[in-house]
C-alpha positions, 0 to 999 in steps of 0.5 A: 406675312399671310397671303403675300406673293414673293417671286424668287429668281434662281428658284430651282437651285439649292438655295432657291429651293430652301428659300421657297420652302421657307417662304411657304412656311411663312405663309407666302404664295411662292413663284419660283423663276429659273432659266432651267426648264424644270425643278428637281424632283425634291422641289416643294409642291404648291410652288408656282414654278416658271422655268425657261426664263431668260432674265437678261431679256428685258421684254421677257422679264416684263412679260413674266412679272405681268403674268405673275401679277395677273395670276396672283393679283399682287407682288410683295417681294422679289428675292434675287438668287439667280447667278453663278460662280467661276474661279480663275486667275486673270493670267490663266483664265478667259476674259469672257468670264468677266462678261459672263459673270456680270450678265448672270449676276448683275444684269439678271438682278437689275432686270428683275428689279426694274421689271418688278418695281411697278408692282412692288411699289403698288404693294403695301410694303414692297421688298427686294432682297439680293444676294451679294457675296462676302468674298466681294468685300476683298477679292482673293486670288482667282476671285476677280471676275466673281467679286467684281460681279457681286460687288455690282450687285451690292452697289445696285442694292445700295443705289436702288435703296437710295432711289426708293427711300421715298417709297414703300419699297426696301432694298437689301442684300445678304453677303454669304460666304461658302454655302453648304451645297453638294457642288461645293462639297464636291469641289472642296473635299478637304474643307469642313462644311460645318463651317459653311452657311447652311442654305436654310439659315441663309433663307431665314435671313432673306425672309426676315429682310422680306418681312414687315419686321424689317421695314426700317432696314434698307440699303443694308449689306448683311453678312451671313458668314457661318464660321468661315 
């Protein structure tokens, strides 16, 4: 995997940072993309951090990937982590949440994939890895808008994998349950985080799917569920 270039959307978040570290450890050149203006103080040195990026803007996304390839000469993998979560029932919630979650979960992934695709097809072995959700397989109460958006990411993954079967690009997704983050611990103080998915473990699965070893895997939705 030495000398390969990976772009990671949502790269400044908890999972994004873990994936950046894992990719660096594997010898990748890492480009972290995020809507936030700057990463946290704990962010790893040596990562090409590109903040303030709106991945719902097709023109801005096209310019971004063009700039990445201009600087690093190639793009081998795109790992789409950008997204978000809301829990709310339909009765008491806001219908705007459905549009909001579609935009930040599905549209960002679709836009990034489309704009990165010419460069990934030019790579010896292009890789796309998206983040779906195990909770989108069967939605629980309050999970309707979120599950619908993550189901959209999963359908995007399957459709794009079929679209690209005649090329060198594979497309897969991971389906985590609850990720062990400070925010989730604060939101669920009575839960046992030992049952959750550690960000570094999820990062390892994503890096495998982005590796040469996973060349025979495409269109897969890989559960990464911990003990939940």
